[in-house]
DRENPA-3360 file (N, C-alpha, C; in nm, 2 decimals, always signed):
BEGIN
1 = MKNIEREL = +10.92/+10.94/+12.07/+10.85/+10.83/+12.13/+10.75/+10.87/+12.24 ~ +10.77/+10.98/+12.30/+10.68/+11.03/+12.41/+10.55/+11.06/+12.35 ~ +10.54/+11.12/+12.23/+10.42/+11.16/+12.16/+10.33/+11.03/+12.14 ~ +10.40/+10.92/+12.10/+10.33/+10.80/+12.07/+10.26/+10.74/+12.19 ~ +10.33/+10.75/+12.31/+10.28/+10.69/+12.43/+10.15/+10.75/+12.47 ~ +10.12/+10.87/+12.43/+9.98/+10.93/+12.46/+9.87/+10.87/+12.38 ~ +9.91/+10.81/+12.27/+9.81/+10.75/+12.17/+9.79/+10.60/+12.20 ~ +9.86/+10.54/+12.30/+9.85/+10.40/+12.32/+9.73/+10.37/+12.41;
9 = QFEYIRAS = +9.67/+10.25/+12.38/+9.56/+10.20/+12.47/+9.61/+10.06/+12.51 ~ +9.58/+10.03/+12.64/+9.62/+9.90/+12.70/+9.50/+9.83/+12.75 ~ +9.50/+9.70/+12.72/+9.39/+9.62/+12.77/+9.46/+9.50/+12.84 ~ +9.42/+9.47/+12.96/+9.48/+9.36/+13.03/+9.39/+9.24/+13.02 ~ +9.45/+9.13/+12.98/+9.37/+9.00/+12.96/+9.44/+8.89/+13.03 ~ +9.37/+8.78/+13.05/+9.43/+8.66/+13.11/+9.53/+8.59/+13.02 ~ +9.64/+8.56/+13.07/+9.75/+8.50/+12.99/+9.72/+8.35/+12.98 ~ +9.76/+8.29/+12.87/+9.75/+8.14/+12.85/+9.88/+8.08/+12.90;
17 = GPGGQNVN = +9.89/+7.95/+12.91/+10.01/+7.88/+12.94/+10.03/+7.85/+13.09 ~ +10.15/+7.81/+13.13/+10.17/+7.77/+13.27/+10.16/+7.89/+13.37 ~ +10.13/+7.86/+13.49/+10.12/+7.96/+13.60/+10.03/+7.91/+13.71 ~ +9.97/+7.79/+13.69/+9.89/+7.74/+13.80/+9.76/+7.82/+13.81 ~ +9.71/+7.83/+13.94/+9.58/+7.89/+13.96/+9.59/+8.04/+13.93 ~ +9.71/+8.10/+13.94/+9.73/+8.24/+13.92/+9.68/+8.28/+13.78 ~ +9.69/+8.19/+13.68/+9.65/+8.22/+13.54/+9.50/+8.25/+13.54 ~ +9.43/+8.17/+13.61/+9.28/+8.18/+13.61/+9.23/+8.30/+13.68;
25 = KVATAVQL = +9.31/+8.36/+13.77/+9.26/+8.47/+13.85/+9.31/+8.61/+13.81 ~ +9.43/+8.62/+13.76/+9.49/+8.75/+13.74/+9.51/+8.78/+13.59 ~ +9.47/+8.89/+13.54/+9.49/+8.93/+13.40/+9.63/+9.00/+13.39 ~ +9.73/+8.92/+13.35/+9.86/+8.97/+13.35/+9.91/+9.00/+13.20 ~ +9.85/+8.94/+13.11/+9.89/+8.97/+12.97/+9.84/+9.10/+12.92 ~ +9.91/+9.17/+12.83/+9.88/+9.30/+12.79/+9.85/+9.30/+12.64 ~ +9.75/+9.37/+12.60/+9.72/+9.39/+12.46/+9.73/+9.54/+12.43 ~ +9.83/+9.58/+12.36/+9.86/+9.72/+12.33/+9.79/+9.75/+12.20;
33 = RFDVVDSS = +9.72/+9.86/+12.19/+9.66/+9.90/+12.07/+9.71/+10.04/+12.03 ~ +9.75/+10.05/+11.90/+9.80/+10.18/+11.85/+9.74/+10.21/+11.72 ~ +9.67/+10.32/+11.71/+9.60/+10.35/+11.58/+9.70/+10.42/+11.49 ~ +9.76/+10.34/+11.40/+9.87/+10.39/+11.31/+9.81/+10.49/+11.21 ~ +9.70/+10.46/+11.15/+9.64/+10.54/+11.05/+9.61/+10.69/+11.10 ~ +9.55/+10.70/+11.22/+9.51/+10.83/+11.27/+9.61/+10.89/+11.36 ~ +9.73/+10.84/+11.37/+9.84/+10.89/+11.45/+9.89/+11.02/+11.40 ~ +9.90/+11.12/+11.49/+9.95/+11.25/+11.45/+10.10/+11.26/+11.47;
41 = SLTADVKA = +10.16/+11.16/+11.54/+10.31/+11.17/+11.57/+10.40/+11.10/+11.47 ~ +10.34/+11.04/+11.37/+10.42/+10.97/+11.27/+10.39/+11.03/+11.13 ~ +10.50/+11.04/+11.05/+10.49/+11.09/+10.91/+10.42/+10.99/+10.82 ~ +10.38/+11.03/+10.71/+10.31/+10.94/+10.62/+10.40/+10.82/+10.57 ~ +10.52/+10.85/+10.54/+10.61/+10.74/+10.49/+10.64/+10.64/+10.60 ~ +10.66/+10.69/+10.72/+10.68/+10.60/+10.84/+10.56/+10.51/+10.86 ~ +10.44/+10.57/+10.85/+10.31/+10.50/+10.87/+10.30/+10.39/+10.77 ~ +10.34/+10.42/+10.64/+10.33/+10.32/+10.54/+10.42/+10.20/+10.56;
49 = RLIKLAGK = +10.55/+10.23/+10.60/+10.65/+10.13/+10.63/+10.61/+10.05/+10.75 ~ +10.55/+10.12/+10.86/+10.50/+10.05/+10.98/+10.39/+9.95/+10.95 ~ +10.30/+9.99/+10.87/+10.19/+9.90/+10.83/+10.24/+9.78/+10.76 ~ +10.34/+9.80/+10.67/+10.40/+9.69/+10.60/+10.47/+9.59/+10.69 ~ +10.55/+9.65/+10.79/+10.63/+9.57/+10.88/+10.54/+9.50/+10.98 ~ +10.43/+9.56/+11.02/+10.34/+9.50/+11.12/+10.27/+9.37/+11.07 ~ +10.24/+9.37/+10.94/+10.18/+9.25/+10.88/+10.05/+9.21/+10.94 ~ +10.03/+9.09/+10.99/+9.90/+9.05/+11.04/+9.87/+9.10/+11.17;
57 = RMTDAGVL = +9.96/+9.18/+11.23/+9.92/+9.24/+11.36/+9.84/+9.37/+11.34 ~ +9.82/+9.41/+11.21/+9.74/+9.52/+11.18/+9.59/+9.48/+11.16 ~ +9.50/+9.56/+11.20/+9.36/+9.53/+11.18/+9.32/+9.60/+11.05 ~ +9.20/+9.57/+11.00/+9.15/+9.64/+10.88/+9.13/+9.79/+10.90 ~ +9.11/+9.83/+11.02/+9.09/+9.97/+11.06/+9.22/+10.05/+11.07 ~ +9.33/+9.98/+11.06/+9.46/+10.05/+11.07/+9.51/+10.06/+11.22 ~ +9.47/+9.96/+11.30/+9.51/+9.96/+11.44/+9.61/+9.85/+11.46 ~ +9.73/+9.88/+11.51/+9.83/+9.78/+11.54/+9.81/+9.72/+11.68;
65 = IIEANRFR = +9.80/+9.59/+11.69/+9.78/+9.52/+11.81/+9.90/+9.44/+11.85 ~ +9.96/+9.46/+11.96/+10.07/+9.38/+12.01/+10.03/+9.32/+12.14 ~ +10.05/+9.19/+12.15/+10.01/+9.11/+12.27/+10.14/+9.07/+12.34 ~ +10.15/+9.10/+12.47/+10.27/+9.06/+12.54/+10.23/+8.98/+12.66 ~ +10.28/+8.86/+12.67/+10.25/+8.77/+12.79/+10.37/+8.68/+12.83 ~ +10.49/+8.74/+12.80/+10.61/+8.66/+12.84/+10.63/+8.66/+12.99 ~ +10.59/+8.76/+13.06/+10.62/+8.78/+13.20/+10.50/+8.75/+13.29 ~ +10.52/+8.74/+13.42/+10.41/+8.70/+13.51/+10.35/+8.83/+13.57;
73 = TQEKNRED = +10.40/+8.95/+13.54/+10.34/+9.07/+13.60/+10.29/+9.16/+13.49 ~ +10.19/+9.23/+13.52/+10.13/+9.33/+13.42/+10.23/+9.43/+13.38 ~ +10.30/+9.48/+13.48/+10.40/+9.59/+13.45/+10.51/+9.55/+13.35 ~ +10.56/+9.43/+13.37/+10.67/+9.39/+13.28/+10.62/+9.36/+13.14 ~ +10.50/+9.30/+13.14/+10.43/+9.28/+13.01/+10.40/+9.41/+12.94 ~ +10.36/+9.51/+13.01/+10.33/+9.64/+12.95/+10.46/+9.70/+12.90 ~ +10.57/+9.70/+12.97/+10.70/+9.75/+12.93/+10.75/+9.67/+12.80 ~ +10.73/+9.54/+12.80/+10.76/+9.46/+12.69/+10.69/+9.50/+12.56;
81 = AIERLNEL = +10.56/+9.52/+12.58/+10.48/+9.56/+12.46/+10.52/+9.70/+12.41 ~ +10.55/+9.79/+12.50/+10.60/+9.92/+12.46/+10.73/+9.91/+12.39 ~ +10.82/+9.83/+12.44/+10.95/+9.81/+12.38/+10.94/+9.75/+12.24 ~ +10.85/+9.66/+12.22/+10.83/+9.60/+12.09/+10.77/+9.70/+11.99 ~ +10.68/+9.78/+12.04/+10.63/+9.89/+11.95/+10.74/+9.99/+11.91 ~ +10.82/+10.03/+12.01/+10.93/+10.12/+11.98/+11.02/+10.06/+11.88 ~ +11.05/+9.93/+11.89/+11.14/+9.86/+11.79/+11.08/+9.87/+11.65 ~ +10.95/+9.84/+11.64/+10.88/+9.84/+11.51/+10.89/+9.98/+11.45;
89 = VRKASEKP = +10.86/+10.09/+11.53/+10.86/+10.22/+11.49/+11.01/+10.26/+11.45 ~ +11.11/+10.22/+11.52/+11.25/+10.25/+11.49/+11.28/+10.19/+11.35 ~ +11.24/+10.06/+11.33/+11.27/+10.00/+11.20/+11.20/+10.07/+11.09 ~ +11.07/+10.11/+11.11/+10.99/+10.18/+11.01/+11.05/+10.32/+10.98 ~ +11.12/+10.38/+11.08/+11.18/+10.51/+11.06/+11.30/+10.51/+10.96 ~ +11.37/+10.40/+10.95/+11.48/+10.39/+10.87/+11.44/+10.38/+10.72 ~ +11.49/+10.47/+10.64/+11.46/+10.47/+10.50/+11.54/+10.36/+10.43 ~ +11.47/+10.28/+10.35/+11.54/+10.17/+10.28/+11.64/+10.23/+10.17;
97 = KLRHKTKP = +11.75/+10.16/+10.16/+11.85/+10.20/+10.06/+11.79/+10.18/+9.92 ~ +11.82/+10.28/+9.83/+11.78/+10.27/+9.69/+11.88/+10.17/+9.62 ~ +11.82/+10.09/+9.54/+11.89/+9.99/+9.46/+11.93/+10.05/+9.33 ~ +12.06/+10.05/+9.30/+12.11/+10.10/+9.17/+12.13/+9.98/+9.07 ~ +12.06/+9.99/+8.96/+12.08/+9.88/+8.86/+12.22/+9.88/+8.81 ~ +12.27/+9.76/+8.79/+12.40/+9.74/+8.74/+12.39/+9.64/+8.62 ~ +12.49/+9.65/+8.53/+12.49/+9.55/+8.42/+12.61/+9.45/+8.45 ~ +12.58/+9.33/+8.41/+12.69/+9.23/+8.43/+12.81/+9.26/+8.34;
105 = TRAAKEER = +12.93/+9.24/+8.39/+13.05/+9.27/+8.31/+13.07/+9.17/+8.20 ~ +13.16/+9.20/+8.10/+13.18/+9.12/+7.99/+13.24/+8.98/+8.04 ~ +13.33/+8.99/+8.13/+13.39/+8.86/+8.19/+13.28/+8.78/+8.25 ~ +13.18/+8.84/+8.32/+13.08/+8.76/+8.38/+12.99/+8.69/+8.28 ~ +12.96/+8.77/+8.17/+12.88/+8.71/+8.06/+12.95/+8.59/+8.00 ~ +13.08/+8.61/+7.97/+13.16/+8.50/+7.91/+13.17/+8.38/+8.00 ~ +13.18/+8.40/+8.13/+13.19/+8.29/+8.22/+13.06/+8.21/+8.22 ~ +12.95/+8.29/+8.22/+12.82/+8.22/+8.22/+12.80/+8.14/+8.09;
113 = LKSKKIRA = +12.84/+8.19/+7.98/+12.82/+8.12/+7.85/+12.91/+8.00/+7.85 ~ +13.03/+8.01/+7.91/+13.13/+7.90/+7.91/+13.07/+7.79/+7.99 ~ +13.01/+7.82/+8.11/+12.96/+7.71/+8.20/+12.84/+7.65/+8.13 ~ +12.76/+7.73/+8.05/+12.64/+7.67/+7.98/+12.69/+7.57/+7.87 ~ +12.80/+7.61/+7.80/+12.85/+7.52/+7.70/+12.90/+7.39/+7.76 ~ +12.97/+7.40/+7.87/+13.02/+7.28/+7.94/+12.90/+7.19/+7.98 ~ +12.80/+7.25/+8.04/+12.68/+7.17/+8.08/+12.61/+7.11/+7.96 ~ +12.60/+7.18/+7.85/+12.54/+7.13/+7.73/+12.62/+7.01/+7.68;
121 = EIKRTRRN = +12.75/+7.02/+7.68/+12.84/+6.91/+7.64/+12.82/+6.79/+7.72 ~ +12.81/+6.80/+7.85/+12.79/+6.69/+7.94/+12.65/+6.62/+7.91 ~ +12.55/+6.70/+7.89/+12.42/+6.64/+7.86/+12.42/+6.57/+7.72 ~ +12.49/+6.63/+7.62/+12.50/+6.58/+7.49/+12.56/+6.44/+7.49 ~ +12.67/+6.42/+7.57/+12.73/+6.29/+7.58/+12.65/+6.19/+7.65 ~ +12.55/+6.23/+7.73/+12.47/+6.13/+7.80/+12.35/+6.08/+7.71 ~ +12.33/+6.14/+7.60/+12.22/+6.10/+7.51/+12.23/+5.96/+7.47 ~ +12.11/+5.90/+7.45/+12.11/+5.76/+7.41/+12.13/+5.75/+7.26;
129 = KSFE = +12.24/+5.69/+7.22/+12.27/+5.69/+7.07/+12.20/+5.57/+7.01 ~ +12.14/+5.59/+6.89/+12.07/+5.48/+6.83/+12.16/+5.37/+6.78 ~ +12.12/+5.25/+6.79/+12.20/+5.14/+6.74/+12.19/+5.12/+6.59 ~ +12.30/+5.09/+6.53/+12.31/+5.08/+6.38/+12.31/+4.94/+6.34;
% end
């Protein structure tokens, strides 16, 4: 994670929401930018999973943008943004489990067909019978 911190860019912006006059004067919100595509500290498969996890937080240029404005101080918002990035990278580092195809058992097939027959019988008895 230390390698990644050298590749981070921070921009301080004014936060929206409550805070009185302080909001209009002080830029406490943090916008963290991390160039995922050109990062030398991540492997190719981690980059691919990170891009997928990030979703709409990714730009077309491959830059991940995380905005943090939960707190009233720059420092806490900066730490919050870094922690959120670390969490994303941690999740992207986990390899997904491979899914092994399985076949339904004979008992499961028979149970399914039995329930279909019961349902068909219920519907058959509801049909409008023609008058003679």
